[in-house]
N, C-alpha and C positions, 0 to 999 in steps of 0.2 A: 454419351447419353446424358441429357439434362434431367435433373430431378426437380420437380416443381417446389417452390417455397411460397407459403402463404404469408405475406407480409401483414402484420396486424396494425391497426390504426391506433397505436398507443405511442405517445412521444414523451420522452423524458428530456426536458430542456433546461438550460441554465436558469438559475433564479438568483437575481442580485440581492434579494432580501435575506438570503441565508448568510448570516454574519457570525463571526467569532470575535471575542475580545482577545487580541494578540498583544504580547509584550512588545513595547517599542522603546528603543534606547538610541539616542541621537549623538552618542559619543560622550566621553567623560567631561570635556570642557563645557559643552552646551547643557549637559545634565546638571553640572554644578551651578551654572547660571540660573537654570530653571528652579532648582532647589532654593537658591538665594532669594529669588523673587518671592517664592511661597513663604519663606521665613520672615519676610517683612509684613505679612498679614497678621492681624490680631485674631484671636480665636473666633470672634463673631464673624469676621470676614471669611475665615476658613470654613465655618459651618455654612454660611450663605452660598459660597462658591461650590462647596461639595453638594449641597442640596440641589442647586441648579443643575449640576452635572448628573446627579442621580435621577432627577426628574426627567431628563432627556434620554437616559440610557438604561435605567433599571428594568423597564418593561421589555427591552430588547435582548436581555441576557439573564441567564440563571445565576443568581447570587453574584452580581457584579461587584459588590463590596468585598467579597472574599478575593476576587481577582485583583482588585486594586491593592489590597493588603499584600498579596503574594508578589506583585510587581514592585511594590515599595521595598520589600525585603530583598529583592534582587539587586537594588542599588544601595543597600545598607553600607557597604564598604565605602562607597563614594561619599555618602552623607557623613559617616564618622571621620572620613579623611578631611572633611571641612571643619573639624573640631566641633561638631554638633553632637550633643548627647542624644543618641537615638532613642534610648529607653525613656527619656523625659518628654519625647514628642507625644502629643495627644493622639488618640486613635483617629480623630477626624483629620488631623494634619497628615498622618501617615496615609490615610485613604486618599486624600487630595493629591499628595505627591504621587501615589500609585496611579491615579487617574491620568496624570501627565505622562506616565510610562506605559500607556495603554492605547491601542488603536483598534478600530474595527477593520476586519478583513472579510471581504465577500468571497467565501470559499469556492463558489461555483459560478462566479460571474462570467467567466470566459468560456467554459466548456463543461459538459456533463456526459462522460463517455466511457468507453472500454468496460462494459458491464460483465459481471459473472453472476450466475444464479445457483443457489443451493436449496435443498429441502430444509424447511424450518424444523427444529427439534420438536416443536409442538404441532401435532397433526390431529388434535382433538376437535370434536364438535364440527366435523365437516360432512358434507353430503357425498354420496357416491360419485367418484370421478373427479373429486376436488383435491387439491394439494396446496398447502400453505408454503410459500417460498420467501426467501430473502434474497434480494438483489443488491449486489455491491456495485459502486460506480467510482470512477476516478473523477473527482471534482477539481476543477482548475480555476484559479482566480488570477488576480493581477500578478505580473511577473512570472507567470507559468508555474506557480507553486501548486503542487497537487496534493490532495488528501484522499482518504477513503471514507465514503459515506454509504448509508444503507437505506433501503426501502423494503417494506413488507407488503405482500399481496397474496391473493388466492387465485390459482388456476382452476377454472371450472371444467366440466366434462367436455366442453367445446374448445378447450385450450385458450379461452379468453381470460385475460388477466384483470382481476379487480383489485385495484390498489387501495391500501389503507391510508387514511388521511395522515399527513406528516405532522409532527409535533411543532410547537411554536418556538421553542428555544433550543439552541445547539449546546451540547454538553461536551466539553473536553475532559479527557481522563486524568486521573491522578497517576503519576509516574513513580514507579518503584524500581530503582536500579538493582541489577544483580549483585548479590553480596560477595560471592567468591568466583574467581576466574582460574581456569586451568592454564598454567604458564606455558606448557608445551603447545597446546592448541592455539593459545593467544599469539605466540611467536610465529606459528605456522601461518596464521591468517595475515600477520604483518608482512610475511614473505610474499604471500599471494597478492597482497596490495602493492608490492614493490616498494615498501617503505625502506629507506636506506639503513642497512644493518649497522653501520658504524655509529649511527646516532641512536637508534632504538636499543641496541645491545647494552649501552652504558646505563640505560634506565632499567632494563629487564634483569640484568645480571644480579642485582642486589635484592630482588624479590623472591619469596619462597615459591615452592611448586604450586601452591594455591594462595592467591593474594586477594585483598579486598579492593573495592572500587576507590575508596578515599585514600588508601595507602598509595595506590598508583597515582591518583590525581595530585596528591601533595608533592610527590617526587617530581612529577612533570612540571607542575606549576612553579616549583622552586627553580628548576632548570630554565624555564621560560622567563623568569624574572631577571635573568642576566641580560642587561642592556646591550652587551657586545655579541650576543648570540648571532650566528650566521643565519641567513634566510633558509638554507637547506636543512640545517639542524632544527630550526623553528618549525618548518613544514613537517619534518619527520616526527617531532614530538607532538604536534597537533594531531597527526594521524593516529598516534598511540591513544590519545584521549578520544578521538573520533571513533575508534574501534570499541573502546570500553563503553562509551555511551550508546553503543548499538545493541546492548543487551538490556532489556528492561521488561517489566510487566505494566500493563495498563489496566486501571480499574475505573469503570464507569459507575455512577450512582444508580441504585436500583429504582429510583423514581423517575429515571429518564426513559423515554421511548426509544426504540432502536433507530427511528428516523431522526432522532436528535443527537445521536452519538457520532462524532467525527474523529477519525484517527488522523490527526494533524501532525505534520512533521515535528518530531520531538528532539532527536539528537542532531548533532552537527552533520552526521552522515546523510541526513534527510533534509538538510536546510533548504534545498531547492525542489524538494518534492518526493512523494511516495507514488510510484508509477505502477500501473497495470497489475493489480492484485488478482491472482487466479485462485479463487476460493473453491474448495471441494469438500464434500462430506466424506470423511475418512473412517473406514471400519477396520479395526485392528483384528488380529487373529483371535483374540479373546472376546471378540464381539463388542468391545467398547468403542464408542464413537466420539468424534470431535470434528470440528471444521478447521481445516488448515489452508493456508495460502502461501504462495511465494509472491514476493513483490520486489521491485527495484528501488533502492534508496539512492538518491542523487544529491550531491552537494554542489553542483555547478561545474565540477571538474572530474570527479570519479564516481562510478556507480558501484553499489554494494548489494548483491543479492541477499535477501533476507527471508526468513520464515516466520509466519505469525500463526498462532493456534488459539482456539477457544472452545469451550464446552457449553457456553451459555450466552455469548455475545455481550457479556458484562465485563469479563476479565479476559485479557489477551496476553499471551506471552510472545515476546519478539526476540529473535536471535539471528545473527548473521549466518550465512551458509559458508562452509569451508570446502576446500578441495579444488583439484584441477578442473572439475566439471562445473563448479559453482562460479562460472565466469559469464560475462555478458548478460543479456536479458533473455526472456522467453523460457523460463523454467516452469514446469508444471508437474505436480505430484500425481501419481496414480491413486485412485480412491481406495485401494487395498494393496496388501503386500503380494508379491509374486514369489512363490516358493520360499517364504519366510523372510524375504528382503523387501525393503522399500524400493520403489522404482520411480524414476523421474525422466521426463523429456527435457531436452535442453537444445540450445542453438549456440554452442560455445564459440563457433567461428563466425557467427553472424549470417551464415548462408544456408546451412544444412540442419536437418533434424537429427538429434542424438538420443541415445538411451543410456541410462546409468542405473546401477543397483547399489544399495548400501545397507549396512546393518544399523546405521544411525540416520535419522531424518535430517541432520544438519551437516553430514560429511559426504561429499560426492566426488568420486574420482573415476578414472577409466571410462570416459564417455566413448560410446561406439556409434558410428554413423549408421542410421537406419533409413534415411531419406535424403535424396538430393533433388534439386529442381529438375523436372522432366518436361514440363509443358511451357509454352511461351508466356502464359500468364503468371508463372512462378520462376522465371529464369533468374531474376535478381536474387531472390531468397525464398526459402520455405521455412515455416515455423508453426508452432501450435497455436490454437486459439482456446487454450484452457486444458484442463485435465482430461485424460481419456475417459470414455464412457463404456462400462461393461455391457455387452450384449451376448446373447447365446451364440452368435456367429463370430464374435471376436471383439477386440478393443476398437471402438469407434473413436477416431481422433479427428477433431475438427481442426483444419489447418488454415493458415493464411499464406497467400502467395503474392509476391511483388513482381510486377512486370514492367512493360514500357511506361514511361512517364511517371514512374513510381506509383502506379495504380495498385491498390491493395484489393484483393478478392479473397473470398472465403471458400475453401475446398473441404474435402473429406477423404479419409483413408481408413482402411480396416487392417488390423494386425492380429496375429495369432494370440489366443488367450494365454497359453502356457509359455510362449516365447515371443514377446512383442517386438523382437528384432526382425521378425518375419512379416513382411508386408503382404497381405492377401490381395488387396485391391486399392485403387486410387481413382477418383473421378478425373477424367481427362479435361472436363470443362468445369469452371467454377460453380459451386453450389449457389453462391450469392455474389453478385457484382454490383457496384454502385449504379443505381438508376440515375436518370438525368436530374431528378430533383434531390438526389442524395450526393451530388458531386461537390456542392458548395459548402465550405466550412473553414474551420481553423487550419486544417490540412486537407486540401481538396482530394477528391477521387479515392476515398478510403472507406471500406467497411471492415470492421474488426470486432472480435469478441474475445473475452477472457474466461468464458466458461458456460457450458450448457447443461441441461438435464434431459432425461427421458420421462415423459408423462403421457398416459393414455396411448401408449404405443406410438408416440410422436417425439421427434426431436424439438425441444423448445430452445430456440437459439436467439438470445439477446445479442444485439450488436450495436456498435457505434457508427454514426454517420459522419464521415469527414472530420473526425475529432472535435465535433461540436455538440451533438445531441445523441440520444440513444433510442432504440425501439426494439422490436423482436419479431422473429418469424417462426413459422411452424412447418416441419417437414415430416411427411409420413415415413415412419421408421422402416416399414417393410419395403417400400419403394427404394429408399436410400440403400439399405443393405443389399437388396437385389441388384441394384446398379453397381455397387462396389464389387460384388462377387462376380459379376459379368465383365467387369473392366479387365483389360489385358495389361499385364505388367511387362 
């Protein structure tokens, strides 16, 4: 039985004008030569060159001078290693040096896809049938580096989406690293990452049960300074720092609009991108609320599942996920606890859907398989398209299936509210398949979502089109649930 989907004529497309000022370092030797050239300029030449640079770029960025200063500080060690008195440098010369260590990066020039949608915390001053929403996207630029960006809009009584105008400047967050780490859990995660014990143990054994970020970093950096270190040991030690850098808080300025805030790769674990964030409005047993998401950090070699949470979209806490179930991609948290425990969907083997429970939102073990591919359009793999949605009839899970020619379609399943390991029904045909004009893109023949909501008794389903752009569709919830209850398992 096919359930009709109303495709809305709203398109979110890549925009090359959306740029961030990114740190750029061209190696120690070339950086030294660059600094040497700048040191030959007199102060008048420094001011003139800096003014020319600011004239070209200040209007494109929020407080570009502060960015230049921070980037100069990053190479302070190189400058002092050239026997230059860093403190004696004029402020203008430091800013000019920092400008040479900066480049613009178009965060969404290649793709704007894999959206998820949540209710905004602010639902004031709306008409009947309206809902203010926040949509997250995976924005991808040159080199396939992905980040998380946001848009705000209002769904009206007809489920039409009115988008709020986006801000002019992009704001990157201030980063605050975690102050203390639990040694036992830290070692456990290193084991899950398959970091070689014989190299990591020598670092961890001298640390107390709780240790600080800089204490660990100093020990590792001292070991890495050994020029005779083997490649395997260097890799293991870099993975130790890689993990430590994966715990942090992000703080955005309060004078930034949500459309200007970008969660750009921060730690080495994310150096090649932040992928497929699945945001959900989470209501705890004490009725407190926050928005949480799982996402995949990627450094070009290894993926690391992570959890991000916020109560206001200004401050975000980021932590890696632990446990045997925190593997692979495709993790999605339930929007509330089930019988006092957090619940999570996962696809630990890359093929099937699993369910996990936990007392802690960051620790996931004992995954239990709840869905396997059943129909031809999902024979390659089945996974979730975001967090489950609560309905009176059961947990509605929007799924994705991969079939012949690696064609991605979107499906739907219904699970028992008290025991979501029990599948009540599943659509035998895709809910959404790529139309002819949706087949072309960065990755052809794909429709994909990272999260939906229910509004006006309808499923609001944002989805990506062939990993290039995004749009959304609307499904009558009564029709969908009826079809799921009638489907034969």
